[in-house]
C-alpha positions in Angstrom: -18.0 -323.3 -172.5 -15.4 -323.5 -175.3 -14.9 -319.7 -175.1 -14.3 -319.9 -171.3 -11.6 -322.5 -171.8 -9.9 -320.3 -174.4 -10.1 -317.3 -172.1 -8.6 -319.3 -169.2 -5.7 -320.5 -171.3 -5.0 -317.0 -172.6 -4.9 -315.5 -169.1 -2.6 -318.3 -167.9 -0.3 -317.7 -170.7 -0.1 -314.0 -170.0 0.5 -314.7 -166.2 3.4 -317.1 -167.0 5.0 -314.4 -169.3 4.6 -311.9 -166.5 6.3 -314.1 -163.9 9.4 -314.6 -166.1 12.5 -312.7 -164.8 14.5 -310.8 -167.3 17.8 -312.3 -168.1 20.8 -310.2 -166.7 23.1 -309.0 -169.4 26.8 -310.2 -168.9 29.3 -307.4 -169.2 32.8 -308.7 -169.9 35.2 -307.6 -167.2 37.7 -305.0 -168.4 41.2 -306.3 -167.9 43.2 -304.3 -165.4 45.9 -302.2 -167.1 49.4 -303.0 -165.7 52.1 -300.5 -166.2 55.8 -300.8 -165.3 59.0 -299.3 -166.7 56.9 -296.8 -168.6 55.2 -299.6 -170.7 51.6 -301.0 -170.7 52.5 -304.6 -170.0 49.1 -305.8 -171.3 50.3 -305.2 -174.8 53.2 -307.6 -174.5 54.1 -311.1 -173.5 56.2 -310.4 -170.4 59.2 -312.6 -169.6 61.0 -312.1 -166.3 64.2 -313.9 -165.7 67.7 -313.6 -164.1 71.0 -313.5 -166.0 72.8 -316.8 -165.5 76.6 -317.2 -165.1 78.2 -317.0 -168.5 75.1 -315.8 -170.2 75.3 -312.8 -172.6 72.9 -310.3 -174.2 73.1 -312.1 -177.6 72.0 -315.4 -176.1 69.1 -313.9 -174.3 67.7 -312.2 -177.5 68.4 -315.2 -179.6 66.3 -317.3 -177.2 63.6 -314.7 -177.7 63.6 -314.9 -181.5 65.9 -312.0 -182.4 68.5 -313.0 -185.0 72.2 -312.3 -184.7 72.5 -309.5 -187.3 69.8 -307.6 -185.6 71.4 -308.1 -182.2 74.7 -306.8 -183.5 73.0 -303.7 -184.9 71.3 -303.1 -181.5 74.6 -303.5 -179.6 76.4 -301.0 -181.9 73.7 -298.4 -181.8 73.3 -298.3 -177.9 76.9 -298.8 -176.8 77.4 -295.2 -175.7 74.5 -295.5 -173.4 74.5 -299.1 -172.3 77.5 -301.5 -172.7 75.8 -305.0 -172.9 79.2 -306.7 -172.3 79.0 -305.5 -168.7 75.8 -307.2 -167.7 76.3 -309.3 -164.6 75.0 -312.7 -163.6 72.4 -312.7 -160.9 70.8 -309.4 -162.2 67.1 -309.7 -163.0 65.8 -308.6 -166.4 62.5 -308.3 -168.3 61.9 -309.0 -171.9 58.7 -307.5 -173.6 57.9 -309.7 -176.6 55.2 -309.5 -179.2 51.9 -310.7 -178.0 51.4 -313.0 -181.1 52.5 -316.4 -182.4 56.1 -315.1 -183.1 56.7 -314.0 -179.4 59.6 -312.0 -180.8 61.4 -309.8 -178.2 60.9 -306.0 -178.7 62.3 -304.5 -175.4 65.0 -305.6 -173.0 65.0 -304.1 -169.5 68.1 -304.6 -167.3 67.3 -304.0 -163.6 70.4 -302.6 -161.9 68.6 -302.4 -158.5 65.1 -302.4 -157.2 64.9 -298.8 -158.3 67.3 -298.2 -161.3 66.9 -299.9 -164.7 68.0 -299.5 -168.3 65.6 -299.9 -171.2 66.8 -301.2 -174.6 63.9 -300.5 -177.0 64.3 -302.0 -180.5 60.7 -301.9 -181.8 61.7 -299.3 -184.4 64.4 -299.7 -187.0 66.8 -297.6 -184.9 67.2 -299.1 -181.4 67.4 -296.7 -178.4 68.6 -297.2 -174.8 67.9 -295.0 -171.8 68.0 -295.2 -168.0 65.1 -294.9 -165.7 64.0 -295.1 -162.1 60.9 -296.5 -160.5 58.8 -294.1 -158.5 60.0 -294.0 -154.9 57.7 -293.2 -152.0 59.3 -291.6 -149.0 57.8 -292.3 -145.5 59.1 -290.6 -142.4 59.7 -293.0 -139.5 61.2 -293.0 -136.1 63.7 -295.2 -134.3 65.2 -295.3 -130.8 67.3 -297.5 -128.6 69.3 -297.9 -125.4 72.8 -299.1 -125.7 73.8 -302.1 -123.5 76.8 -303.4 -125.6 77.4 -301.7 -128.9 75.5 -299.2 -131.0 75.2 -301.7 -133.9 73.6 -304.2 -131.5 71.1 -301.6 -130.3 70.2 -300.8 -133.9 70.2 -304.2 -135.6 68.6 -306.2 -132.7 65.4 -304.2 -133.4 65.4 -305.1 -137.1 66.6 -301.7 -138.1 69.0 -301.0 -141.0 72.7 -301.1 -140.2 72.9 -298.0 -142.4 71.5 -296.0 -139.5 74.5 -297.1 -137.4 76.9 -295.9 -140.1 75.1 -292.5 -140.5 75.2 -291.8 -136.8 78.8 -292.9 -136.3 80.5 -291.8 -139.5 78.4 -288.9 -140.7 76.3 -287.1 -138.1 78.3 -287.4 -134.9 81.8 -288.3 -136.2 83.3 -285.2 -134.8 81.2 -284.9 -131.7 81.1 -288.3 -130.0 83.9 -290.9 -129.7 81.9 -294.1 -130.6 84.7 -296.3 -129.3 84.0 -295.0 -125.8 80.2 -295.3 -125.6 78.8 -296.0 -122.2 76.1 -298.4 -121.1 72.6 -296.8 -121.2 73.6 -294.2 -123.8 70.5 -293.5 -125.9 69.5 -292.4 -129.4 66.4 -291.3 -131.2 66.0 -290.7 -135.0 63.6 -289.3 -137.5 64.5 -290.8 -140.9 63.2 -291.5 -144.4 62.2 -295.1 -145.3 62.0 -295.5 -149.1 59.5 -297.8 -150.9 58.5 -298.8 -154.4 55.0 -299.9 -155.1 54.1 -298.5 -151.7 55.1 -301.6 -149.8 58.6 -302.8 -151.0 61.4 -301.2 -148.9 64.4 -300.1 -151.0 66.6 -298.4 -148.5 67.1 -295.5 -146.1 67.0 -291.9 -147.3 68.0 -289.0 -145.1 68.1 -288.8 -141.4 66.2 -285.6 -140.8 66.8 -285.3 -137.1 68.8 -287.2 -134.4 69.3 -287.1 -130.6 72.1 -288.9 -128.9 72.5 -289.0 -125.1 76.1 -289.8 -124.2 77.3 -289.8 -120.6 74.1 -288.1 -119.7 74.9 -285.2 -122.1 72.3 -284.5 -124.9 73.5 -284.1 -128.5 70.8 -282.9 -131.0 71.4 -282.9 -134.8 69.1 -281.4 -137.5 69.9 -281.6 -141.2 69.7 -278.1 -142.7 71.1 -276.2 -145.8 72.9 -273.1 -144.4 75.4 -272.9 -147.2 73.5 -270.9 -149.8 76.4 -270.9 -152.2 77.2 -274.6 -152.6 73.7 -275.6 -151.3 75.1 -278.5 -149.3 73.3 -279.6 -146.2 75.0 -280.1 -142.8 74.0 -281.2 -139.4 73.5 -278.5 -136.7 72.6 -278.8 -133.0 69.8 -277.1 -131.2 71.9 -274.0 -130.8 72.8 -273.8 -134.5 76.4 -275.1 -134.1 77.7 -277.1 -137.0 78.6 -280.6 -135.9 81.1 -281.1 -138.7 84.7 -280.1 -138.9 85.8 -278.6 -142.1 88.2 -281.4 -143.1 88.4 -285.2 -142.7 91.7 -286.4 -141.3 92.3 -288.7 -144.3 90.8 -289.2 -147.7 90.7 -293.0 -147.5 89.0 -295.2 -144.8 90.9 -298.1 -143.2 94.2 -296.9 -144.6 97.7 -296.5 -143.3 100.2 -293.7 -144.0 103.0 -295.1 -146.1 104.9 -291.8 -146.6 104.6 -288.5 -144.7 105.0 -284.9 -145.8 108.8 -284.3 -145.7 110.7 -281.4 -147.3 114.1 -283.1 -146.6 113.3 -286.5 -147.9 116.3 -288.2 -149.7 115.7 -291.0 -152.3 118.4 -293.5 -153.0 117.0 -294.0 -156.6 118.0 -290.4 -157.3 121.5 -290.6 -155.9 120.3 -289.9 -152.3 119.5 -286.3 -153.3 116.9 -284.3 -151.5 113.5 -284.7 -153.2 110.9 -282.9 -151.1 107.7 -284.9 -150.6 104.9 -282.3 -150.3 102.1 -284.8 -149.9 101.0 -287.5 -147.4 100.7 -291.0 -148.9 97.8 -293.2 -147.8 98.3 -296.9 -148.9 95.2 -299.0 -149.8 94.3 -301.7 -152.3 93.6 -300.7 -155.9 90.0 -299.7 -156.3 89.5 -298.4 -152.8 87.3 -295.3 -152.9 89.0 -291.9 -152.3 86.9 -289.3 -150.6 86.8 -285.5 -150.7 88.0 -284.3 -147.3 85.8 -281.2 -147.4 83.0 -279.5 -149.3 84.2 -277.7 -152.5 84.3 -277.4 -156.2 86.4 -279.6 -158.6 89.0 -277.3 -160.4 91.1 -280.0 -162.0 90.3 -283.6 -163.1 92.8 -285.1 -165.5 95.9 -287.2 -166.1 99.3 -285.6 -166.2 102.9 -286.9 -165.9 104.0 -288.2 -162.6 100.7 -287.3 -160.9 98.9 -289.8 -163.0 95.1 -289.5 -162.7 94.4 -286.8 -160.2 91.6 -284.5 -158.9 92.0 -281.0 -157.3 89.3 -279.3 -155.2 89.0 -275.7 -154.1 87.3 -275.6 -150.8 87.3 -271.8 -150.2 89.7 -268.8 -150.7 92.1 -270.4 -148.2 92.2 -274.1 -148.7 92.6 -276.6 -151.7 93.4 -280.3 -151.8 94.7 -282.6 -154.4 94.5 -286.4 -154.8 97.1 -288.2 -157.0 97.7 -291.6 -158.7 94.0 -292.6 -159.1 93.1 -295.7 -161.1 89.9 -293.9 -162.1 88.4 -290.4 -161.5 84.8 -290.1 -160.5 84.2 -286.4 -160.9 84.8 -283.7 -163.5 85.7 -280.0 -163.5 82.9 -277.9 -162.1 81.3 -280.6 -160.0 80.3 -279.5 -156.5 81.3 -282.2 -154.0 80.6 -282.6 -150.3 82.8 -284.0 -147.6 82.9 -287.8 -147.9 81.8 -288.0 -151.6 83.8 -290.5 -153.6 85.9 -288.6 -156.2 88.0 -291.5 -157.5 89.7 -294.8 -156.7 93.1 -295.9 -155.5 95.5 -296.8 -158.3 99.1 -296.7 -159.5 99.1 -294.2 -162.3 102.0 -291.8 -162.7 105.2 -292.2 -160.7 104.4 -294.6 -157.9 105.8 -297.9 -156.6 102.6 -299.2 -155.0 98.9 -298.5 -154.8 98.1 -295.4 -152.7 96.8 -291.8 -152.9 99.1 -288.9 -152.5 97.1 -286.3 -150.6 98.3 -282.7 -151.0 97.0 -279.8 -149.0 97.2 -276.1 -149.9 96.8 -273.2 -147.4 96.9 -269.7 -148.9 98.5 -271.0 -152.1 101.3 -272.9 -150.2 101.5 -276.6 -149.7 101.6 -277.6 -146.0 101.4 -280.8 -143.9 97.7 -281.3 -143.1 98.6 -283.6 -140.2 100.4 -280.7 -138.5 97.8 -278.0 -139.3 95.3 -276.9 -136.8 92.3 -277.5 -139.1 89.4 -275.2 -138.7 85.9 -276.1 -137.6 83.3 -275.9 -140.3 82.1 -272.4 -141.2 79.5 -271.3 -138.6 76.0 -270.5 -139.5 75.4 -266.9 -140.5 73.4 -264.8 -137.9 70.8 -263.8 -140.4 70.0 -267.4 -141.2 69.5 -268.5 -137.6 65.9 -267.3 -137.1 64.8 -269.4 -140.0 66.8 -272.4 -138.7 65.2 -272.2 -135.2 61.7 -272.0 -136.8 62.7 -274.9 -139.1 63.7 -277.3 -136.3 60.9 -276.4 -133.9 58.5 -279.1 -135.0 61.3 -281.6 -135.6 62.6 -281.1 -132.0 59.1 -281.6 -130.6 58.7 -284.8 -132.6 62.1 -286.2 -131.5 61.5 -285.3 -127.9 58.2 -287.1 -127.9 59.7 -290.4 -129.2 59.4 -293.2 -126.6 62.4 -295.5 -126.2 60.1 -298.5 -126.1 58.7 -298.0 -129.5 60.3 -298.0 -133.0 59.4 -297.7 -136.6 56.5 -295.4 -136.0 55.3 -293.5 -139.1 55.1 -289.7 -138.5 53.8 -286.7 -140.4 55.8 -283.4 -140.2 54.4 -280.2 -141.9 56.1 -279.5 -145.3 57.6 -276.3 -144.1 59.8 -278.2 -141.7 61.0 -280.5 -144.5 61.9 -278.0 -147.3 65.7 -278.3 -146.6 
């Protein structure tokens, strides 16, 4: 009997052991690696803030445990790349500090915009500064509208960027359509680039790849294409390969007035009422107003000299050159290729001048002439040998823009890469 009891207890013990479930092993979760600005943020204490009015670089680093002698050394080493005295209030910044008890700053990142930033890295004995850009994703989208009052109303009432209005009126159709005389029920369609960072945060509009504008029941197509294989500058052409641009803008400054015209018989009282020819056209505007290149070309001079002050000269082709005098600051250097509308400098009062303006000079075949009296040429037509490629290039774009419905906007579309290579 005793042996039976022992056997029963043994079997029960084995049964209980068999019924026990094995304990699940707990695997610690691997922390997600976060990268930004080219750094693995997990390795730092990350401090995000905004520069406050009156705050300076030294104060920010001092607050993050960097002493003044080291700050001074950093400022002196990086000044050719990044002038810390020009940081502005309201601009966001990031400090990457040691992930220990000292919490001492090691990297300062100044975020100029949602895309552009400057890194000041002082982890090593010799500080360095460099500029960077966040990766930008480009998504092609469509937009359309019917005008009942103004073009801007038709664009902005749909939540679209006002930049699209500017591009249509001042860039694509500036020489083709008089936007001060639009008619009710004029229509537009666009295929444009929407730019994103982190896949979801919009950071602006890129290129308008194709446009359609119906004005007074007349259709106007526009497709962006590089036909100039020398300067490699894109233009907008219609569905028959006609360039929509004129070769020259009428003036190099927007919203300006002419304060002095081209006049070979001008007399100046200051010089004893003697004839002092004025071979330029003066456009008056406040100091700092952007000055634009009036046509595509290459910068041949960019310097300061005598009565001209700061000036830029551009060669457009074998026939035409232009010059822009009295700038406060030049924005291009010799050899730069510029396209029509690019900012090349800013209105100033350098050289011989009694007020802020740009003196615009115009050469034709080596002789200065009055641009306001010249019959300025249309832009150079597309070469015949390029047209077959152009028509193949716009085929898919035209099909896409014709298919856009006026009742829908902001659709994402996909166009084969071969149609986007220009």
